[in-house]
Residue frames as a rotation matrix with the C-alpha (Angstrom) as fourth column:
MET 1
0.170 0.215 -0.962 4.57
-0.231 -0.940 -0.251 -21.96
-0.958 0.265 -0.110 3.21
GLY 2
0.662 0.191 0.725 4.03
0.577 0.488 -0.655 -22.28
-0.479 0.852 0.212 -0.52
LYS 3
-0.346 -0.858 0.379 6.39
0.896 -0.182 0.406 -21.15
-0.279 0.480 0.832 -3.23
LYS 4
-0.029 0.416 0.909 4.01
0.644 -0.688 0.335 -18.42
0.764 0.595 -0.248 -4.47
HIS 5
0.912 0.362 -0.193 3.61
0.363 -0.492 0.792 -17.10
0.192 -0.792 -0.580 -0.95
ASN 6
0.257 -0.912 -0.319 7.39
0.705 -0.049 0.708 -16.93
-0.661 -0.407 0.630 -0.58
ILE 7
-0.438 -0.386 0.812 7.68
0.873 -0.397 0.282 -15.04
0.213 0.833 0.511 -3.86
ILE 8
0.459 0.688 0.563 5.03
0.449 -0.726 0.521 -12.53
0.767 0.013 -0.642 -2.76
LYS 9
0.882 -0.110 -0.459 6.68
0.424 -0.243 0.872 -12.06
-0.207 -0.964 -0.168 0.65
TRP 10
-0.008 -0.992 -0.128 10.20
0.726 -0.093 0.681 -11.56
-0.687 -0.088 0.721 -0.68
THR 11
-0.241 0.019 0.970 9.11
0.832 -0.510 0.217 -9.38
0.499 0.860 0.107 -3.58
ALA 12
0.768 0.585 0.261 7.39
0.337 -0.716 0.611 -7.07
0.544 -0.382 -0.747 -1.09
ARG 13
0.731 -0.524 -0.438 10.41
0.441 -0.127 0.888 -7.03
-0.521 -0.842 0.139 1.21
ILE 14
-0.270 -0.887 0.375 12.96
0.892 -0.084 0.443 -6.35
-0.362 0.455 0.814 -1.52
LEU 15
-0.062 0.324 0.944 10.85
0.680 -0.679 0.278 -3.61
0.731 0.659 -0.178 -3.11
ALA 16
0.906 0.402 -0.131 10.23
0.351 -0.543 0.762 -2.07
0.236 -0.737 -0.634 0.33
ALA 17
0.335 -0.866 -0.371 13.97
0.642 -0.079 0.763 -1.97
-0.690 -0.494 0.529 1.05
LEU 18
-0.455 -0.507 0.732 14.67
0.889 -0.310 0.337 -0.38
0.056 0.804 0.592 -2.34
ILE 19
0.350 0.668 0.656 11.95
0.537 -0.717 0.444 2.23
0.768 0.197 -0.610 -1.83
ILE 20
0.896 -0.060 -0.440 13.28
0.386 -0.381 0.840 3.11
-0.218 -0.923 -0.319 1.61
ILE 21
-0.027 -0.999 -0.043 16.87
0.746 -0.049 0.664 3.35
-0.665 -0.014 0.746 0.36
PHE 22
-0.546 -0.163 0.822 15.89
0.792 -0.419 0.444 5.38
0.272 0.893 0.358 -2.70
GLY 23
0.238 0.842 0.484 13.04
0.596 -0.520 0.612 7.43
0.767 0.143 -0.626 -1.20
LEU 24
0.570 0.003 -0.821 14.38
0.789 -0.281 0.547 8.64
-0.229 -0.960 -0.162 2.14
PRO 25
-0.555 -0.803 -0.217 17.05
0.700 -0.592 0.400 10.90
-0.450 0.069 0.891 0.58
PHE 26
-0.585 0.421 0.693 14.36
0.450 -0.542 0.709 12.54
0.675 0.727 0.127 -1.55
TYR 27
0.499 0.817 -0.289 12.11
0.678 -0.160 0.718 13.01
0.540 -0.554 -0.634 1.46
PHE 28
0.406 -0.404 -0.820 14.83
0.727 -0.401 0.558 14.63
-0.554 -0.822 0.131 3.55
GLY 29
-0.677 -0.697 0.238 16.15
0.680 -0.468 0.565 16.52
-0.282 0.544 0.790 0.53
TYR 30
0.126 0.839 0.529 12.81
0.900 -0.322 0.295 18.29
0.418 0.439 -0.795 0.15
GLY 31
-0.314 -0.226 0.922 14.03
-0.164 -0.944 -0.287 20.97
0.935 -0.241 0.259 2.50
ASN 32
-0.712 0.218 0.668 11.84
-0.690 -0.037 -0.723 21.06
-0.133 -0.975 0.177 5.55
PRO 33
-0.791 0.365 -0.492 10.03
-0.033 0.777 0.629 17.69
0.611 0.513 -0.603 5.44
LEU 34
-0.779 0.558 -0.285 7.51
0.437 0.158 -0.886 18.64
-0.449 -0.815 -0.367 8.14
PRO 35
-0.357 0.719 0.597 4.01
0.769 -0.137 0.625 19.24
0.531 0.682 -0.504 6.79
PHE 36
0.601 0.785 0.151 2.15
0.630 -0.581 0.515 22.48
0.492 -0.214 -0.844 7.48
ILE 37
0.168 -0.619 -0.767 5.32
0.787 -0.384 0.483 24.29
-0.594 -0.685 0.423 8.68
ASN 38
-0.851 -0.519 -0.085 6.10
0.325 -0.647 0.690 26.26
-0.413 0.560 0.719 5.55
PRO 39
-0.005 0.925 -0.380 3.23
-0.028 -0.380 -0.925 28.54
-1.000 0.006 0.028 4.44
ASP 40
-0.267 -0.150 -0.952 4.43
-0.901 -0.312 0.302 28.23
-0.342 0.938 -0.052 0.83
TYR 41
-0.975 -0.067 0.211 3.57
-0.016 0.971 0.237 24.51
-0.221 0.227 -0.948 0.77
THR 42
-0.416 0.867 -0.273 0.36
-0.764 -0.170 0.623 23.70
0.494 0.468 0.733 -1.05
LEU 43
0.407 0.646 0.646 -2.26
-0.845 0.535 -0.002 21.22
-0.347 -0.545 0.764 0.11
TRP 44
0.862 -0.140 -0.487 -0.66
-0.225 0.756 -0.615 18.78
0.454 0.640 0.620 -2.33
ASP 45
-0.143 -0.989 0.029 2.78
-0.347 0.023 -0.937 19.22
0.927 -0.145 -0.347 -0.72
ASN 46
-0.380 0.027 0.924 1.43
-0.922 -0.083 -0.377 18.94
0.067 -0.996 0.057 2.81
THR 47
0.721 0.688 0.084 -0.58
-0.688 0.725 -0.033 15.82
-0.084 -0.034 0.996 1.98
TRP 48
0.715 -0.470 -0.518 2.41
0.030 0.760 -0.649 13.93
0.699 0.448 0.558 0.64
LEU 49
-0.365 -0.838 0.405 4.70
-0.450 -0.221 -0.865 15.20
0.815 -0.498 -0.297 3.39
THR 50
-0.006 0.458 0.889 2.20
-0.976 0.190 -0.105 13.62
-0.217 -0.868 0.446 5.79
VAL 51
0.894 0.410 -0.183 1.90
-0.447 0.852 -0.272 10.40
0.045 0.325 0.945 3.79
PHE 52
0.330 -0.838 -0.436 5.64
-0.415 0.286 -0.864 9.76
0.848 0.465 -0.253 3.32
PRO 53
-0.517 -0.590 0.620 6.61
-0.823 0.143 -0.550 9.17
0.236 -0.795 -0.559 6.97
LEU 54
0.223 0.686 0.693 3.67
-0.748 0.576 -0.329 6.80
-0.625 -0.445 0.642 7.46
MET 55
0.875 0.075 -0.478 4.59
-0.430 0.572 -0.699 5.01
0.221 0.817 0.533 4.25
PHE 56
-0.041 -0.981 -0.192 8.24
-0.578 0.180 -0.796 4.61
0.815 0.078 -0.574 5.26
ILE 57
-0.433 -0.031 0.901 7.23
-0.868 0.285 -0.407 3.33
-0.245 -0.958 -0.150 8.70
GLY 58
0.591 0.756 0.280 4.86
-0.609 0.646 -0.460 0.84
-0.529 0.102 0.843 7.06
LEU 59
0.649 -0.417 -0.636 7.49
-0.485 0.418 -0.768 -0.33
0.587 0.807 0.069 4.60
ALA 60
-0.477 -0.863 0.165 9.88
-0.652 0.222 -0.725 -1.05
0.589 -0.453 -0.669 7.47
LEU 61
-0.271 0.460 0.846 7.19
-0.842 0.314 -0.440 -2.58
-0.467 -0.831 0.302 9.75
GLY 62
0.628 0.634 -0.451 6.09
-0.778 0.510 -0.367 -4.90
-0.003 0.582 0.813 6.97
TRP 63
-0.238 -0.790 -0.566 9.26
-0.638 0.566 -0.522 -6.95
0.733 0.236 -0.638 7.30
LYS 64
-0.988 -0.149 0.034 8.05
-0.115 0.579 -0.807 -8.25
0.100 -0.802 -0.590 10.67
PHE 65
-0.416 0.909 -0.024 4.34
0.267 0.097 -0.959 -7.36
-0.869 -0.405 -0.283 10.83
GLU 66
-0.876 -0.083 0.476 3.04
0.478 -0.003 0.879 -7.66
-0.071 0.997 0.042 7.27
ILE 67
0.029 0.974 0.225 -0.59
0.946 -0.099 0.307 -6.72
0.322 0.204 -0.925 7.82
ILE 68
0.524 0.118 -0.844 0.17
0.570 -0.785 0.243 -3.67
-0.633 -0.608 -0.478 9.98
GLY 69
-0.515 -0.798 -0.314 2.89
0.205 -0.470 0.858 -2.58
-0.832 0.378 0.406 7.56
GLY 70
-0.697 0.311 0.646 0.56
0.706 0.140 0.694 -3.05
0.125 0.940 -0.317 4.61
LEU 71
0.423 0.897 -0.131 -2.11
0.903 -0.405 0.140 -0.92
0.072 -0.178 -0.981 6.27
PHE 72
0.287 -0.405 -0.868 0.43
0.359 -0.795 0.489 1.81
-0.888 -0.452 -0.083 7.12
VAL 73
-0.805 -0.592 0.024 1.38
0.209 -0.246 0.946 1.93
-0.555 0.767 0.322 3.44
THR 74
-0.648 0.544 0.533 -1.90
0.718 0.204 0.665 1.49
0.253 0.814 -0.523 1.59
ILE 75
0.305 0.869 -0.390 -4.26
0.940 -0.341 -0.026 3.66
-0.156 -0.359 -0.920 3.65
PRO 76
0.098 -0.267 -0.959 -2.17
0.205 -0.937 0.282 6.90
-0.974 -0.224 -0.037 3.61
ILE 77
-0.901 -0.434 0.012 -1.34
0.089 -0.156 0.984 6.52
-0.425 0.887 0.179 -0.08
PHE 78
-0.416 0.832 0.366 -5.01
0.882 0.271 0.386 5.89
0.222 0.483 -0.847 -0.90
ILE 79
0.455 0.546 -0.703 -5.99
0.723 -0.688 -0.067 9.00
-0.520 -0.478 -0.708 1.08
GLY 80
-0.345 -0.677 -0.650 -3.25
0.039 -0.702 0.711 10.94
-0.938 0.220 0.268 -0.73
TYR 81
-0.872 0.100 0.479 -4.69
0.489 0.206 0.848 9.80
-0.014 0.974 -0.228 -4.06
ILE 82
0.095 0.995 0.007 -8.17
0.992 -0.095 0.086 10.95
0.086 -0.002 -0.996 -3.03
ILE 83
0.374 -0.007 -0.927 -6.95
0.403 -0.899 0.170 14.36
-0.835 -0.437 -0.333 -1.83
GLY 84
-0.699 -0.699 -0.148 -4.93
0.120 -0.319 0.940 14.76
-0.705 0.640 0.307 -5.02
ILE 85
-0.621 0.558 0.550 -8.01
0.745 0.203 0.635 14.11
0.243 0.805 -0.542 -7.12
ILE 86
0.420 0.812 -0.406 -10.18
0.896 -0.443 0.041 16.43
-0.147 -0.381 -0.913 -5.00
ALA 87
0.257 -0.411 -0.875 -7.54
0.174 -0.871 0.460 19.20
-0.951 -0.270 -0.152 -5.08
ARG 88
0.979 0.191 0.068 -7.23
0.080 -0.052 -0.995 18.66
-0.187 0.980 -0.066 -8.85
GLN 89
0.287 -0.951 -0.113 -3.50
-0.798 -0.302 0.522 18.04
-0.531 -0.060 -0.845 -8.55
GLY 90
0.161 -0.169 -0.972 -3.67
-0.815 0.533 -0.228 14.77
0.557 0.829 -0.052 -10.41
PHE 91
0.984 0.164 0.065 -2.72
-0.176 0.895 0.410 11.21
0.009 -0.415 0.910 -9.65
SER 92
0.199 -0.972 0.125 0.81
-0.943 -0.155 0.294 10.49
-0.266 -0.176 -0.948 -8.36
ILE 93
0.797 0.151 -0.585 1.66
-0.428 0.824 -0.371 7.52
0.426 0.546 0.721 -10.52
HIS 94
-0.194 -0.963 -0.189 5.05
-0.410 0.255 -0.876 7.10
0.891 -0.092 -0.444 -8.85
MET 95
-0.457 0.094 0.885 3.26
-0.881 0.086 -0.464 6.19
-0.120 -0.992 0.043 -5.61
ALA 96
0.598 0.686 -0.414 1.76
-0.748 0.664 0.019 3.13
0.288 0.298 0.910 -7.29
ILE 97
-0.042 -0.688 -0.725 4.91
-0.157 0.721 -0.675 1.10
0.987 0.086 -0.139 -6.53
PRO 98
-0.911 -0.253 0.324 4.78
-0.349 0.056 -0.936 1.62
0.219 -0.966 -0.140 -2.74
PHE 99
-0.034 0.971 0.238 1.02
-0.978 0.017 -0.208 1.05
-0.206 -0.239 0.949 -2.89
LEU 100
0.464 0.125 -0.877 1.68
-0.523 0.838 -0.157 -2.26
0.715 0.531 0.454 -4.65
VAL 101
-0.608 -0.736 -0.299 4.18
-0.114 0.454 -0.883 -3.19
0.786 -0.503 -0.360 -1.93
GLY 102
-0.670 0.441 0.597 1.51
-0.723 -0.207 -0.659 -2.45
-0.166 -0.873 0.458 0.69
VAL 103
0.437 0.853 -0.285 -0.93
-0.897 0.438 -0.064 -4.70
0.070 0.284 0.956 -1.14
LEU 104
0.133 -0.482 -0.866 1.72
-0.249 0.830 -0.500 -7.44
0.959 0.282 -0.010 -1.35
TYR 105
-0.865 -0.405 0.296 2.35
-0.350 0.065 -0.935 -7.11
0.359 -0.912 -0.197 2.41
LEU 106
-0.206 0.881 0.425 -1.37
-0.925 -0.034 -0.379 -7.43
-0.320 -0.471 0.822 3.07
THR 107
0.538 0.387 -0.749 -1.65
-0.697 0.704 -0.136 -10.43
0.475 0.595 0.649 0.76
SER 108
-0.286 -0.754 -0.591 1.32
-0.145 0.643 -0.752 -12.18
0.947 -0.129 -0.294 2.35
GLY 109
-0.854 -0.023 0.520 0.10
-0.515 -0.117 -0.849 -11.45
0.080 -0.993 0.088 5.88
LEU 110
0.128 0.980 0.153 -3.40
-0.964 0.159 -0.215 -12.71
-0.235 -0.120 0.965 5.15
LEU 111
0.416 -0.060 -0.907 -2.01
-0.466 0.843 -0.269 -15.87
0.781 0.534 0.323 3.51
THR 112
-0.691 -0.711 -0.128 0.14
-0.198 0.357 -0.913 -16.49
0.695 -0.605 -0.388 6.59
ASN 113
-0.603 0.542 0.586 -2.87
-0.751 -0.136 -0.646 -16.05
-0.271 -0.829 0.489 8.90
TYR 114
0.428 0.800 -0.421 -4.99
-0.896 0.438 -0.078 -18.33
0.122 0.410 0.904 6.72
LYS 115
0.102 -0.478 -0.873 -2.34
-0.256 0.835 -0.487 -21.07
0.961 0.274 -0.037 6.72
GLN 116
-0.877 -0.412 0.248 -1.86
-0.315 0.104 -0.943 -20.79
0.363 -0.905 -0.221 10.48
ARG 117
-0.223 0.892 0.394 -5.61
-0.922 -0.062 -0.382 -21.06
-0.316 -0.449 0.836 11.05
GLU 118
0.545 0.416 -0.728 -5.85
-0.692 0.713 -0.111 -24.11
0.473 0.564 0.677 8.82
GLY 119
-0.309 -0.773 -0.554 -2.96
-0.188 0.621 -0.761 -25.73
0.932 -0.131 -0.337 10.65
ASN 120
-0.853 0.011 0.522 -4.65
-0.521 -0.090 -0.849 -25.26
0.037 -0.996 0.082 14.03
GLN 121
0.112 0.991 0.076 -7.88
-0.989 0.119 -0.092 -27.00
-0.100 -0.065 0.993 13.01
């Protein structure tokens, strides 16, 4: 495994751990973190309350299964961005960091698969 690959892998893991440690209290501190339960929640609220659990699961899964974790992070956040733009609620810039971690997980996982494939030939 190359030095750059190691840097990508550990950067993703450290950032994921920090996001989980910092983000989970905010998620549970929201009140009722279940989407579509409270009729006062907007589409914007419900979207992100749906995205957050998937994101947290992906951030944790990425430690062992980088590609699956990366997909669990990037796809929901990307959908959240699209819904935010459609609902004219704006672009959640603070979600760019977890999205970056998802991309780093995907990059690291694909590099690992590529190196394993080259080693088997």
